[in-house]
C-alpha positions in Angstrom: -24.8 -7.3 -4.9 -21.5 -7.9 -5.6 -19.5 -10.9 -3.8 -16.9 -10.0 -1.4 -13.5 -10.7 -2.7 -12.3 -11.1 1.6 -13.6 -14.7 2.3 -16.0 -14.7 5.5 -16.2 -10.8 5.9 -20.0 -10.0 6.0 -20.0 -6.2 4.6 -23.0 -4.8 6.6 -21.0 -6.6 9.8 -17.8 -4.6 9.0 -19.8 -1.5 8.4 -21.0 -1.6 12.1 -18.1 -2.4 13.5 -15.9 0.3 12.0 -18.8 2.8 13.0 -18.4 1.9 16.2 -14.7 1.8 16.4 -13.3 5.1 18.0 -9.7 5.1 17.2 -7.7 4.7 14.0 -5.7 1.9 15.5 -8.8 0.5 16.1 -9.8 0.7 12.4 -6.3 -0.2 11.1 -7.1 -4.0 12.9 -10.7 -4.2 11.4 -9.6 -4.2 8.1 -6.4 -6.4 8.5 -8.5 -8.8 10.2 -10.8 -8.5 6.9 -7.9 -8.6 4.6 -8.2 -5.5 3.1 -5.9 -3.1 4.8 -2.5 -4.1 3.6 -3.6 -4.8 -0.1 -3.2 -1.4 -2.2 -4.9 -2.8 -5.0 -8.4 -2.7 -3.1 -7.5 1.0 -2.5 -8.7 3.5 -5.3 -7.6 6.9 -5.6 -9.8 9.8 -4.0 -11.4 11.6 -7.4 -9.7 8.9 -9.3 -6.9 11.7 -9.4 -3.2 10.9 -9.1 -1.5 13.9 -6.7 -5.0 14.4 -4.6 -3.3 15.6 -1.1 -2.7 19.0 -2.6 -6.3 19.4 -3.7 -7.8 17.4 -0.8 -5.3 18.5 1.8 -4.8 21.9 1.3 -8.2 23.9 1.7 -8.9 25.0 5.0 -6.6 25.8 7.7 -8.6 25.6 10.6 -10.2 22.0 11.4 -13.9 23.7 12.5 -13.9 25.4 8.9 -13.4 22.2 7.7 -16.0 20.7 9.5 -18.5 23.3 8.7 -17.9 22.3 5.0 -19.4 18.8 6.0 -22.3 20.4 7.7 -23.1 22.8 4.9 -22.9 19.8 2.4 -25.6 18.4 4.6 -28.0 21.1 4.6 -27.5 20.7 0.5 -28.2 17.4 0.7 -31.3 17.9 2.8 -32.5 20.7 -0.1 -32.0 18.6 -2.7 -33.7 15.7 -1.3 -37.1 18.0 -0.9 -36.6 19.4 -4.0 -36.2 16.1 -5.8 -39.2 14.5 -3.9 -41.7 17.4 -5.1 -40.9 16.5 -8.8 -39.1 20.3 -9.1 -35.6 19.7 -11.4 -32.9 21.1 -9.5 -31.5 22.8 -12.3 -34.8 23.9 -13.9 -36.6 27.1 -13.7 -39.1 26.2 -11.3 -36.0 25.4 -8.8 -35.5 28.2 -5.8 -33.3 30.9 -6.8 -31.2 30.9 -3.7 -30.7 29.3 -0.3 -33.1 31.1 1.4 -35.7 30.6 -1.1 -35.3 26.9 -0.6 -35.8 27.0 2.8 -38.7 29.0 2.4 -40.3 27.1 -0.2 -39.6 23.5 1.4 -40.0 24.1 4.9 -41.9 27.1 5.1 -44.2 26.6 2.1 -43.4 30.2 0.9 -41.3 32.3 -1.6 -38.6 35.0 -0.1 -40.6 37.9 0.0 -39.3 39.7 3.1 -35.9 39.7 5.0 -37.0 36.7 7.5 -38.4 34.4 5.0 -36.2 31.3 4.4 -34.5 32.1 7.7 -34.6 30.5 11.2 -35.6 33.7 12.7 -39.3 33.0 13.0 -39.1 29.3 13.7 -40.6 28.4 17.1 -38.2 26.2 19.1 -40.2 23.2 18.9 -39.7 23.2 15.1 -36.2 24.0 15.1 -35.6 20.9 17.5 -37.7 18.8 15.4 -35.8 19.6 12.2 -32.3 19.7 14.2 -33.0 15.4 14.3 -32.4 15.3 10.5 -28.6 16.4 10.6 -26.6 15.5 13.6 -23.1 15.2 15.5 -22.1 12.9 17.3 -18.8 13.2 19.6 -17.6 9.9 20.6 -14.3 8.3 21.8 -11.5 10.1 24.0 -11.9 12.8 26.2 -9.6 15.3 28.3 -8.2 12.6 31.2 -6.2 14.3 33.9 -2.2 13.7 33.6 -3.0 10.8 30.9 -2.3 11.2 27.1 -5.8 10.5 25.7 -6.6 10.0 21.9 -8.4 12.8 20.1 -12.5 12.5 20.0 -14.3 11.1 16.8 -16.8 12.9 15.3 -19.9 11.2 13.1 -21.8 13.6 11.0 -25.3 12.0 10.1 -28.3 13.3 7.8 -31.3 12.1 6.8 -31.5 13.6 3.2 -30.8 12.2 -0.2 -28.3 9.8 0.5 -26.0 8.0 -2.5 -26.1 4.6 -3.9 -23.0 2.4 -4.3 -22.6 3.6 -8.1 -23.2 7.3 -7.5 -20.8 7.3 -4.5 -17.2 7.6 -6.2 -19.3 10.2 -8.3 -20.5 12.2 -5.3 -19.3 12.4 -2.0 -15.6 10.8 -3.1 -15.2 12.9 -6.3 -12.9 16.1 -6.9 -13.9 19.2 -9.1 -16.7 17.4 -10.7 -19.6 20.0 -11.4 -22.4 18.3 -9.6 -23.6 21.4 -7.8 -22.4 24.5 -10.1 -25.9 24.8 -11.9 -27.8 24.3 -9.2 -28.7 27.9 -7.7 -30.2 27.1 -4.5 -26.7 25.0 -2.6 -23.8 26.5 -1.1 -21.0 23.5 -1.7 -20.5 24.4 -5.6 -16.9 23.2 -5.9 -16.9 19.8 -5.1 -13.7 20.1 -2.7 -15.3 21.0 0.8 -16.4 17.2 1.7 -12.5 16.4 1.7 -11.0 19.5 3.6 -11.6 17.7 7.0 -9.2 14.7 6.2 -6.0 16.2 7.0 -7.4 17.1 10.3 -8.4 13.0 11.1 -5.6 11.3 12.8 -2.4 10.8 11.4 -3.9 8.2 8.9 -6.8 10.6 7.3 -9.4 8.1 8.2 -12.9 8.7 7.4 -16.0 6.1 7.6 -18.8 6.9 4.8 -22.0 5.0 4.8 -24.9 6.2 2.8 -27.9 4.8 1.3 -30.6 6.8 -1.3 -33.5 8.2 -0.1 -36.2 5.7 -1.3 -38.5 8.4 -3.0 -35.7 9.3 -5.2 -34.5 5.6 -5.3 -38.2 4.8 -7.3 -37.4 7.5 -9.8 -33.7 6.3 -10.2 -34.0 2.1 -9.9 -34.4 2.2 -14.3 -30.6 3.0 -14.4 -29.1 2.1 -11.3 -29.2 -1.4 -9.8 -27.5 -0.4 -6.8 -29.7 2.3 -5.7 -32.0 0.1 -2.9 -28.7 -1.0 -1.0 -26.0 0.7 1.8 -23.0 1.7 0.4 -19.6 2.2 2.7 -16.1 2.5 2.0 -13.2 4.2 3.9 -11.1 7.0 3.3 -7.2 6.8 4.2 -3.9 8.4 3.6 -1.6 6.2 2.2 2.3 7.3 2.7 4.6 6.7 -0.4 6.5 3.5 -0.3 10.0 4.3 -2.3 8.9 1.4 -4.5 10.1 2.1 -8.2 6.6 3.2 -9.9 4.6 4.1 -6.8 3.6 8.0 -6.1 6.5 9.7 -4.5 4.0 11.9 -2.1 1.0 11.4 -0.2 -2.4 10.2 -1.6 -5.7 10.0 -0.3 -7.7 6.6 -1.4 -10.8 4.9 -0.4 -11.7 1.3 0.2 -13.2 -0.6 -3.2 -12.2 -3.8 -3.5 -15.2 -5.2 -5.5 -14.0 -6.4 -8.8 -10.5 -4.5 -8.0 -8.9 -7.0 -10.1 -10.5 -6.3 -13.4 -9.1 -2.7 -13.7 -6.5 -1.6 -11.4 -7.2 1.1 -8.6 -10.7 1.2 -9.9 -12.7 -1.2 -7.9 -16.1 -0.3 -6.4 -17.0 0.5 -2.9 -18.8 -2.3 -0.7 -22.3 -2.7 -0.5 -25.2 -4.4 1.6 -29.0 -4.4 1.6 -30.9 -3.8 5.2 -34.0 -2.2 5.9 -32.2 0.3 8.2 -28.7 1.4 10.6 -28.4 2.7 14.0 -26.7 6.1 12.3 -27.9 8.7 14.6 -27.7 9.5 17.9 -29.9 9.8 20.8 -29.5 11.6 23.8 -25.5 10.6 25.1 -25.8 7.4 22.8 -23.8 7.8 19.3 -25.5 4.5 17.5 -29.0 4.5 19.2 -31.5 5.7 16.3 -31.9 3.6 13.0 -32.5 5.1 9.7 -33.5 4.0 6.5 -32.1 6.2 4.6 -29.2 9.1 4.4 -25.4 9.2 5.1 -23.2 9.0 8.4 -19.7 10.3 7.9 -17.4 9.6 10.6 -14.2 11.1 11.2 -11.6 9.3 13.8 -9.4 11.1 16.1 -10.2 14.7 15.0 -7.9 17.7 15.8 -9.8 20.5 16.6 -8.4 24.1 17.5 -10.8 24.5 20.2 -9.7 21.6 22.1 -11.1 18.2 23.1 -13.7 19.5 25.9 -17.5 18.7 26.2 -18.6 19.5 23.2 -22.0 21.5 24.2 -20.2 23.6 26.6 -19.4 27.3 26.1 -16.0 26.7 25.5 -16.7 23.4 23.1 -17.1 22.8 19.5 -20.6 24.2 19.7 -20.0 27.5 19.9 -16.8 27.3 17.6 -19.4 26.4 15.0 -22.0 28.7 15.6 -19.5 31.5 15.0 -18.7 30.2 11.9 -22.2 29.4 10.7 -23.8 32.5 11.7 -26.9 32.2 9.1 -27.6 28.4 8.9 -29.8 27.3 6.6 -31.2 24.7 8.8 -30.6 23.5 12.2 -28.2 20.9 13.0 -28.0 18.9 16.4 -24.9 18.0 18.3 -24.5 15.6 20.7 -22.1 14.4 23.3 -21.4 11.0 23.6 -18.2 10.3 25.5 -19.5 9.6 29.3 -19.7 13.0 30.7 -22.2 13.2 33.8 -25.0 15.6 33.6 -28.6 15.6 33.6 -31.2 14.3 30.7 -31.1 16.6 27.7 -27.7 18.2 29.1 -26.0 16.2 26.3 -27.6 17.5 23.2 -28.4 20.9 21.5 -29.2 22.3 18.2 -26.9 24.3 16.2 -29.0 27.5 15.0 -28.9 30.6 14.7 -26.8 31.2 17.7 -28.8 33.5 20.7 -26.1 36.7 20.1 -27.3 36.8 16.5 -30.5 38.4 17.8 -29.1 41.0 19.5 -29.4 44.6 17.4 -26.0 45.5 15.5 -24.4 42.1 16.7 -23.8 40.4 13.6 -22.2 43.7 12.1 -19.9 43.4 14.9 -19.3 40.1 14.3 -17.9 39.9 10.6 -16.2 43.5 10.9 
């Protein structure tokens, strides 16, 4: 594990403080106290590309569509994780031929032979509920208050899937236009861009937290080539405004915190890391960071803008239904949690995003897509 250059900063404590922060001003204060925010040398260019704002910031026009890309990446990651764990090369001839084929192979024990194989159509509610706990969305922070200005809510998307190591993170989640998935037939996010599309909707500073650890079964296969494979990696993405100084960029750029060994190569440091058996990354009921996990990835979007407002996310006019409209054939169930202190009965704060009820009405999908 690398030594942290900022004296007195414990990486694990810093990661958890950032995870529990629910506003960009809080995040900035935490990073300033740690000695990181004001030193540009600690911040590495997203994708290692100058002028990356045009690529990362001009993708989806709707914040919900950008959020869907995050969910799709989680589904892809779960399918990839199961593929590798079963000893199948994701790019090899034995790998599934499509998303549906992968779901059928890894979650139903069969191959696609009819219109329902590899879909959620035949899954009992108990199975949907069980599988939805491996990909979750938790809404925290501000909520609408009559007569008062409220900060936008924060959204934490977490999965227990393949996870990433500190060494892999810049080449995967923090990369742009890499060919990580182009030869894999059973994933949807092939162009290595969707993960960055949400940044433009994160408050004024484009703040996003990433915490990740490699699945232990996969880590065993990679330990010889990756000395960081058993560690948690974490970083913060931000939008840097032009400084008007000679030699500095004249346009905004996205960068991420990478302070380790940053003095050796300008703006090419490594992300922070630490060892821990588990971290409380996943929600339970209306508590956002209650469930401990041993591996996976959590991405927190601070003060996230939405076109459907900031109301209770599981209500009919909330985020849940907007996501279901954009994900009529979601590959795997996802569970969404409202964690902003709304009143309600036990169980009313969470629900799975799966194939929505209207999908099962004959002709409804044709009407929706037309």
